[in-house]
N, C-alpha and C positions, 0 to 999 in steps of 0.2 A: 369649456365653460371656465370661468374665473378659478384660478388655482391659488394654492397656498395662502398667503397673507393678502394678495392683490385685491383690492376693493374692500377689505375688512379692518376696521379698527380693532386691533388686538390689544387685550389688557393683560398684564399681569400685576400681581399685588407686591408691594414692597413695604417692609417695616423699617423705619428710620432707626439706625443704630450705628454708632461710631466704633463699637468693639466687636470684634469676631473672634470665634474660637474654632480651632481646627479639631478639637477633640469632640467626638460625637457625644460623650457623656459629661462634658463640663459645662459649666455656665448655667445660670438661673435666669436667662433673659426673659423678656416679656412673653406671654403667651401668644400663641398662633392667631393674633387677631387679624394680620395681613392687610393693614390699611394702605391704601394708595397714597402715595406722597404728594405734597402740595404742587410740585412741578408738573406731575402726571395730571392732576386735577385740572390745571389750567389748559392742558392740551386736549382733554377729552371732556365730553358732555358730563354734566353733573349727575344726570340720571344714571348713566353707564357706570361711572365710578362708584356711585352709591350702591347699585345693584351687585357689582362685583365685591365690595366690601361686605355687603350683607350675606351674599351667598358663600363666599369662601370662608368668612368667619364662622358661619354655622358648620361648614365641612370641618374646620378645626375642632369644633365642639363634638362632633361625631368621632373624629380620630381619637381625641382624648378619652372619649367615653369607651370606644372599643378596644384601645391599646393601653390605657393607663398613662399616668403622668410621665413616667421615666421615658418610655418609648416616643411618647408625644414630644418631649423636650429634645430628645435626640433628632427627631425630625426637624423641629424648628431650628436647632443648632446647624443642621446641614443646609437648611434653606438660607440661613444668614450667611453662613460660610461661602456658598457659591455665589451670593450677591456681592461678595467683597472682591477686591481686586486680585488677590491670591487665589481665590476660588475659581477663577476663570481661566488661570495659567496652567501650563503643563505641570509644573512642579507641585501646585496646590491639588490639581486633579489626582494626580498619582499619590499624593498623600491621603487624600479622601478614599481613594480605592484601597490603600493599605488598611485604612480603619474599617472599611466595609468588609473586607475579607475576614476579620476576626469575629464577625457577627455570625449568628445562626442563620440558616437558610430561611426559617420563619421570619426573623427580624428583618432580613434583606427583602423578603417579599412585601411585608408590611410597609417598608419605606417606598418601594417602587409602586405599590398600589396607592399610597397616599399622594405621591407626586403626579401619577397618571390621573387619578380622579380629579385633583386640582385643575390640571391643564384641560380636562374634558369639561369641567364645570364652567371654567373662564369661557371656553368655546360657546357653551350654552348660553351664558350670559350675553355675549356678543350678538349671537344669533337671534336671541329674543329682543335685543335692543334694536337691532336692524330691522326686524319685522315689525316692531312697535312703530317705528319712524315711518316706515312704508304704509302702515295702516293709517297713520296720521295724514299722510299725504293722499290717502285715498287712491293708491295705485290702482288703475283699471286698465282693461284691455284697450289698445288703440283702435280706432275705427277705420275701416276701408275707404271711407269717404274722403280721407286726408292721407292715406298712406296706401302705396301701390300694393296691389294683390301679390301675395307669395305665400309660400308654405314654410313652416318650421318643423322640422323633424328631429326628435331626440332618439337615439338608438342606445338603450340601455345594456351595459354589458356587466357580467360578473368578474371580468378580469382587467384590471386588477380588482381583487376581492376586497369588500369592506373588511378590515381586520378586527374590528371590535365585535365582541360577543353580542349577538342579537338580543339576548335577555337584558343585557345593561343598557342597550339602546332603548329598550321598551321603558326603563325607568327615566332615562334622560329625556325622553320625548315628553313624559309627564313633567319633569323639572323645567323643560322648555315652556311648557304652558303655564306653569306656576309663575315662572319669572315674567312672562308676558303679562299675566294678571297683575303682578305687583308694579310693573310699569304703569299700568292703566290706573290702578287704585290700590294703595297699601291697606291691609286688613291685619288685625292683630294675630289672626290664626295662621297666617302665611308662614311664619318662622316654624311653627309646630309642624306644618305640612311638609316643608322643605327638610326639616330634620328627619322626619319619617321616611321620606323618599330616599334620602342619602343613607340612612341606616340600612335600608334595604338594598341599595346599589352597593354598599360596602361589602355585603356578603358575596357578591359576584366578581369574578376576575374580570378585568377589562378586555382580555383576550379570549379568543375562542379556544376551547379545550378539546374539541373533536373536530375532525375534517368534515366540512359541510359537503353534502351531496349537491347535485345539480338542482334537485327540487328544493332543498333548503335555500339556494340562492335565488330561485324563481319566487318563492314564497316571501322572501324578505323584500325583494324588489316590488312585486305586486302589492304588498302590504303599504308601500309608500305611494306608488304612482296611481293606484286605484282607490285611494281614500275619497270620501264623498266630497270633500272641499277641493281636492285636485281634480276630480271629474267635472266640477263646476268650472274650472278654468278652461277644459277643453271645450265645454259648452259655450262659454263666453266668447273664446276665440273663434269658434265657428259661427256664432251669432254676428261677431263683428267683421266676418268675411276675411280674417287673417287666420286661417286654420293651423292648428298645432296638433301634430300627431306624435304618437310614441310607437317604437318598435323595440324589439330585444333580440339579443344574441342568446340568451339563456335557453338552453334546451336544443339550439340549433347550430351552435359553434363547434363543428366537429373538428376543425383544424388543430391538431396537437393535443386533442382531449379524447382519450380512450373511453371515457365514461358517456360520451354523447352519442345517442342512436335514435332510432325511430320511437323508442319508448319515452325517452326524455323530451323529444319534440312533442309528442302526444301529451305528455304530462304537464309541460309548460303551458300549452294551449289550454288544458282542462283547467288549470289553476286560474288562469285569467278569466276563462269562461264562467267559473263558479262566482267570481266577484262581480263581473259585469252583469251576469244573469240575475244575481241577487239585487243589484240596483235596479234594473228594469222591472223586476217583480214588484219591488216596494213602491216604485213610481206608478205601476199599473194599478196596484191595490189602492193607491190614493185617488186615481181616476175613477175607479169603480165606486169608491165611497162617494165622490161627487155625484155619481149617476143615481145611487140608491133612492134618494128622496123623490126624484122624477118618476121612478117606477111605481111609487106608491100613490102619489097624489099630483101628477103633473097635469097641466091644462091641455096638453097636446094629446091627439089620438094615440090610444094605447098601441096601435099598430106601429106608429112611428117609433115609439120607444122600444117596442119589442125588436124592431129591426136593427136598432142601434145595439141592443143588447145581444142580438145574434152575432153581430160583428165583434163585440166585446168577448163573447165566448170562444170565438174563432182564435182571437189573439191569445186568450188564456190557454186554450188547448195547444197551440203552436209554442207557447212559452214553456209549457210542460214538456214538450217533445224536445226542446233544445236545451234541456238542463244538462244533459251530459253529451259529450262529443264521441261520435262513431262514424262508421262508413256511411257516406252519403249525407254528412252533416250539412253541407252547403245547401242542399235542397230543402232541408228543414228550416234553416235560417232564413232562405229566400222566402218561403211560405210565411214565416213570422214577419218579415218585412213587409210583404204584400198585405197581410192582414191588418197590420197597424196602419198602413196607408189607406186601405179601404175604411177602416174605422175612423180615421181622421177626416176622410172625405164625407162619410156619412154624418159625421158630428158637425161639419161645416154646412152641410145641406140643411140639416134639421134646425140648427141654431143661428146660422148666419155668422158664426165666430168660431175660431179655432180654439182648441183646448191647449193651454199653455203646458200642461202635463204631458200630453200626447206629443206636443212638439219637442219636448226635452227628449223623450224616448226616440223620436225620429232623428233629432239631431245626434244622438249617441250611436244610432245604427248607421248613420253616414260616416261618424268617426271611427267606429269599429264595426264595419259591415258584416263581418262574421261573428260578431259578439266575442272576439278575442283580441288580445294585443297580438298583432302579426309578428312572426319570427323573421329573422333573416339567417338564412343557413350558409355555412362557409366550409370550404374544404380546400386542401392543398391541391394546386393545379396537377402535380404529378400523380396524386391518387385519383384524380378525375379521369386521366388518361387510362390508368389501370381499371377503373370501373367500366370504362367503355368497352374494354376487351373482355369482360366478364358477362357472358351472355345471360347467366343465371341471376344477375343483380345481387350478389351476396355481400357486397361491400356496404359498410354503414350509410354512406351518402346515398347509395341507390335505394336502400330500404327506406330511407328517410323520404326520398322523392316518390316512392310507391305508396307510402302511407298518405302523402299529400295527395296523390292521384285518387285514392279512395275516399278521402274527405271531400273532394271537390270534383267529381266526375263531369258534371255538366255546367259548372259555374267557374269563375275565375279563381284559380288558386292563390292569387296574390291577396286575397283577404285573409289567408292564413300565413302565407310566406311571401314577403315582399320582393325578395331577391335571392340569387344564388351567388355568393361572393366567392371568387377564385383567389386564394392567397398564393404568394410566390408566382404571380403571373409574369412571364418573361416573354411571351410571344403571341401573335395573333391566333396561332394554332391552339393556344391554351383556351382563348375565349371561345374558339369554334368547337372545342372538345366539350366545354361546359354546355354549349347550346346544343350539341348533339345528344349528350347524355341526358338532359332534362327534357328534350323534345322526344326522345326514345320513350321515356317513362311517362311523361304527361301528355302524350298524344299531340305534340306541337310545341312550338316555342312560347309557351303561355307564361313562362317565369324568366324575368329579366336576368341575364347574367352580368355580373358586375366584376370587372377585373380589379384587383388590389395591387397597386404599385408601392412597395415598401422597401425594397432594396435600393442601393445607389444605382446599381446596374439598370433596373427596371424603371426607376424614376427618369434616369437620363434618356432611356430609349422609349418611354411611354408614348410620346407624340408619334414616333415612327411605328410602334406597335398599333396604335389606334388608326394611323393613316393606312397602314397595310391591311388591317381589318375591314375598314370601310371602303378600300379599294375594291373589294369583292362585292359586286352589284347585289347579289342576293342578301348579304349581310345588311347592307344599307336599307334594302326593301323590307326585310324582316323587322327592323327596329321601327321604320315608319308604320308598318301594318300592325304589329303586334305589341310594341312598347311605347306607344304614343309619341313616336319621333323623339323619344328622350333616350340618351346614352348616358348611363351613370358610370362614373369611375371613382374608386375608393382610394385615397391617399394615406399611407401609413406614416404616422409621426415617430411613434416609439421605436420601432425596428430601425428606421432610417437614422434616428438620432443615435441609438445604441452603436450602430455600426460606423457612423461618420462624425459624430459630434453634433451638438445642438444647431450651430450656425449653418454648416453644410447641409443639414437636413432641411432647415427652412429655405435655404437658397435653392435646393434641388426641387422642393415642393413648389415654390413660387414659379420657378422655370417650367416645371411640368404643367402647372395650371395654365399658364399663358400660352404654352404650345398647344395644349389639349383643347382649350377654349376656342382657338382660331381654327384648328383642325376640324373640330365637330361642328361648329357654326358654319363653316365652309360647305359642309355637306348637307346644309338645311336642316340639321338637328339641334336639339337643345341639350346642352351639357348639364349634368348633374354631378356636383362634386360632393362626395361623402367623406368627411374629415375624421380620420380615426385618430383622434387626439385625446389626451387625458387631462387630469385636473393640474398636474405639476408642470413647471417649466421645461423640465427634462423630456416630458411627453407631449409638448406642444401646447400646454395650457397657458393660462394667463387671463387677464381681464378680457371681457367680451371686446371691448374697444381694441386691445392690442392683438387679439387673436384674429379679428376680422378686417382691420383697416388695410391690410395689404392683399386681401382676397380680391379677385376679379369680380364685377358686378354681377356676373352670372351665378357666382357661388353665394351672393347675397340674396338673390331673388328667390332661390329655394335653398334654404340653410338646412343642411343635414349633417349632424355630427354625433360622435358617440359621447355618452355620459357614463363615467366610469367610477367605480369605487366609491370613496366618500363623497364624490360630487353628487351622486344620487340622493343621498341623505341631506346634504346641504341645500340642495335645490328643491327637493319635493318635500322636505319636513315643514316648510313654510310656504303656503300658497303665495303669500305676498311677495317673497324673494323669488319665487318661480315667474310670477307675473312681471316683476321688474326686470328679469332677464330676457323675457320674450319681447317686452317693450323696447329694451336696448338694442336688440337684433333689428327690429323694424326701424327704428330711428336710425341707426348706423346705415342701414340700406338707402333710406331716404336722403340722409346726408351725402352719400356717395353719388346718388342720381343728381343731386343739385350741384355738387362739386366733384366731378369725376377724379380719381386719383391720378396725380401726375406720373408719366412714364419715366423710369429711371434713364438718364442720359447714357450714351454709349461709354463715356469716359468713367461715370460712376459705376456702371455695371460692369465694366472691365475690372475696377478696383475691388468690387464685391466678389467677383469671380475669383480674383487673386486670393482674397481673404478666405474664401470658402476652400480653395485648394490648400492653402497653407494650414488652416486649422485642421482640415481632414488629414493631412499628412502628419501633424504633430500628434493628434489624437490616435491614429492607427499605429504610429510608431511606438508609443508607449504601450498600446494594447498588445502589440506583437512581441514585447519583451517577456520572455519566460518568468522572470522574477516579479513581474507586474501581475501575471495570472496567479502566482504564488501568493502575492500580497492579497488579492481577492479572496483567496481560499483561507487564508491564515489571520488576516487583519480586518475582516469584515464578517457579518453574520451569513455570508452567502451559503457556506457549506452546511448550514443548519436549517435551510429553507424548507427542507422536507418536514422538519419538526414543528413549524409554526401553524400548520393546520388552518391556513387563511382561506383556501379556495378548494373547489372540487378538482380544478385543473392541475396538473403536477406543476409545482412551482419551479422546478429546475429539471434539466434533462439528465439522464443517468450517466455515470462515469465521471472521470476527473474533469476538472475546470479546463475548458477549451473555448477559445473565441467564439466558434460557431455554436457551442452548447449553451452560451449565456442567453437566458430569456431576458427580454427587454424590461419587463416589469420588475422582477426581482433585482436585476441590474440596478435600476434606478432607486429601488428601496434600500439597497446596501449603501449607496452613497448618500442618500438622505439620512439614513440612520447614523452614520459615522460623521455626518455634519459637514463633508467635504464637498457635495453637490458637484462632483467633477464633470459630468458629461456636458454641462452648460458653458462653462467658461474655458475649459482647457484648450490651449493653443492660441488663444486671443492675444495674451501678453507678449508671448514670444514673437508672434508676427508684428506686433506694434513696435517693439524694441528695435527691429531691424529696418524700420522705415525711414526714409529721409523726412526733412521738414516739409518739403513739398508734398510728399505722398500722404503724410499725416493730414495736411491741409485738405487734400482731396476727400479723406474719409469724413472730415467735419462737414464738407459740402454734401456728401452722400447721406449723412445723418439727417440733415435738413430736407433732403429730396426724396428719399427712399423710406416709405412707411414700413416696409419689412425690416429694413436695417434699424430703423429708430425703434421699433417694437423689441428687436433683439437686444439693443443696447440697454433699453430699460429693464428687460428681463435679467440681463447680466448684472446691472447694478443692484437689483433686488436680490439676486442670488448671492453676490459677494457680501451683502450686508448680513445674510443669514449664515454664511460659513463661520464655523468655529474651528480654525486650524489647529489650535492646541488640543481640542477634542479629538480630532483625527489623529494627530501625533500620539495621543495617549494610546489609541487603538495600535498604531505601529509598535510603540515601545512595549505594549503588553502582548505582542504576537510571538509566534515562534520563528520569525524571520531572523536571519543572521544580522549582526551589527552593520555590516557593510550596506546591506540592502536598506535596513532602516534609515541610515544616514543619507544614502543616495535619494530616497523619495522624500525624506524631510526636507532636503535642500531644494529638490526640483520643485515640490509643491509650494515651498515657501517663496521661492523666486517667481514662479508662474503667477502665483496669486498676487504678488507685489506689482509685477508688471501689468497685470490685467487691471488692477485698481488704478494704476497710473494711466492706462489706456482710456478707461471710462472717464476718468476726470478730464483728461486732455481732449477727448472728443466732445464731451458736453459742456466744457469750460465751466463746470460746477465742482465744488469741493464735496458736496454730498452726493453719495452714490444713489440717493433717493431724493433728488431734488424735485422730481415731480410729484411726490407725495411725502411732504416732510414729516407728517405724523407718524408715518410708517417706520422711519428710522428709529424714533424714540420707542415706539411700540415693540419692535423686534428686540431691541436692546434690553428692554424690561422683561420680556418673556423669555429670551434665550437661556438665562442662567437656571431657570427652573427645570430645564430639561438635562443640565449636566448630571444631576445624581442618577437619572435614568441611564445615561451613557456609562457611567462608572459601574453601576450595577449590571448593566449588559455585558460588560468585560468579565466581570465576576462570574456571570452565569456562563458565558462561553467557556471560560477557563474550567469551571467545576461541573460543566454539563448539566447545569440546573435548568432544565427545559421549561419549567413552570415559570421560574423568574425571566427567562429569555423571552417567553411569549408576552409577559407583562410589560417588559421594558420596550420591546418593539412596538407594541400598541400605545404605550405611553408617549414615546418618542414621536411616533406618527401623529398622535394627537397634538402634541407641542408644535409639530412642524405643519400641522394641518394637512397631513398626507396619510390618512387611514386606510386608503385604498389605492 
């Protein structure tokens, strides 16, 4: 889904001043009114600038009331300093760090908390404004009458985990609603309401203070995706015949997670059951209330009404039986479905009209046939082979499958678990092992097995792996008979990018999709591509247009993608925003059908292959240098990942930092926190530097012809605009690295960065790196300085092992960079 600042008008506030002070205690400058400058007002809607001014000014009042005038003025001086020319340069940042070091831990935390809250409040203003505009446009589901039928599936994951404290999110959801109300109509009491909410939010840290359990993660996700107004979107999409489904990995993602087992699987299913059951119960109570007058004084024969009531009693009885999940649950849910159908039939026979309320219940039961959000379970392929050798089924994945068998002995288990994903899938034998294990426990191949190709090796060999698998006649017959002739394949963006770099990852995935599509369709099967991408550019994110414009049409007919971390909140906190995203996916598919994507010519594909190989080589060369791994350990927060308490899954593997031990998501987090965003752009500049004029011209042609290359170049331009190289150098200078290593990497990063900027400008023939979104360049430039104090404080926290401050800065920087998960 859309990541970082792409598609969002980002605001930060600026107070006009020609004088800056580097001393935190000097200066009696103006109070923290934080007005947006006149230039910015011209670039952005008046409603939005007014909203930000109002909200952040009130935050200033809260900070002054909580901390007193002296600390408030110190925070204002810092804000003014980082907005100055000196405040964004290495020398000024190190000076600010020295000033921070003499403050008390409590004072440093107060400063971090203030800037983190300010960035989060600005995010809330933007989200409210965007929602307001979409509501004005009356964004509604598109109709199947004009748009080809297809499915959209979101798979919600807890990794990366939302880094913000769920309690502070509670208050910011209320702030979001208040901001939305103010955009609709200003009222005199709104300022007092905002002040009260911000005073309560002030009392809470932005960051999590305890490690969440799997059930905490499930509860958070379901609280967003099963809200009443979000359920309305599922119903509307179904009515429009463009169905939208949700799945989740929470409770079922065993891969690399020692805390996931049959208990978490059942717990996650039970949590979604409780919310969906409550919704059905409320709807059915409304239906019974509509029937009540008829039973007292209806004109029809009492026998007719009594028959209808008997059907209603059957529904009520079955509803009671399905309140909790236990062995044989599928049979009880089936009985509930049948009784609702029988009641609806009798209703229509008696009155000649359908009940809208009953239809809503029936729609919901089609969307969630077992009255749960279905899970997708995942395990490492090597452990699946081990599980096959264990005749007593003692391994976690086996126990999870046995639990599934008990829930649904006579009906489809896919209403509880949609698929069995095999990570680290490297051969056809891995897929066959997954089928054998699930068939052994579920009494047949009732659960689709989904190979996950995520490494460079598996992506390159994915077409051959599937060709070998389908070359076995019984495998193809099994898919046609049991899996609706659909073969699903998952593509991993995060791990492939961590291993190879961003462009090689995209090139590998595009090549894999093209080969897989042809191979699967040749066998008379339908390919389903499951995109394991995240919100940030480094994890395959971006705007919907840029994410999907290079996919094959088959991937747009049935869109399936993970929604991770902060993207769950950003998408599901606002029904209007979620609806807009769904509409864009449908519109992009329709546009592709009308104007099929042009195939990349052989000469341009050869050039892109050369680029991919070159970037991969540069990227892997630097990763293999021992002192670079030392840099990661000593000059980024990576070594402190275990202290951040972001998610239930271990954030880093045990032992010293090694290339294989680096987890993809914390890897991206570290480069985002240090503002270098290394994985996206490294290697591109050095490749460009060594090209001839003729070769450079060929890449300009490829930029026009290849949607994948075009989307990547846009992503790099956006990334380069966000990079603050002096902030990264501050991390290097403050580390325990030796001077030679620091100088080496300062020079190499500075040179590669400059060469990459030159590359983007020469390919696009544009001076601006964000020529395609001119407002974004200004927006990033205005927001970026407000993150600097948090980077400075993070370094102090790392040096003093102040874990509380470290957590607050990590979450605050993530809010500023819009990557809180």
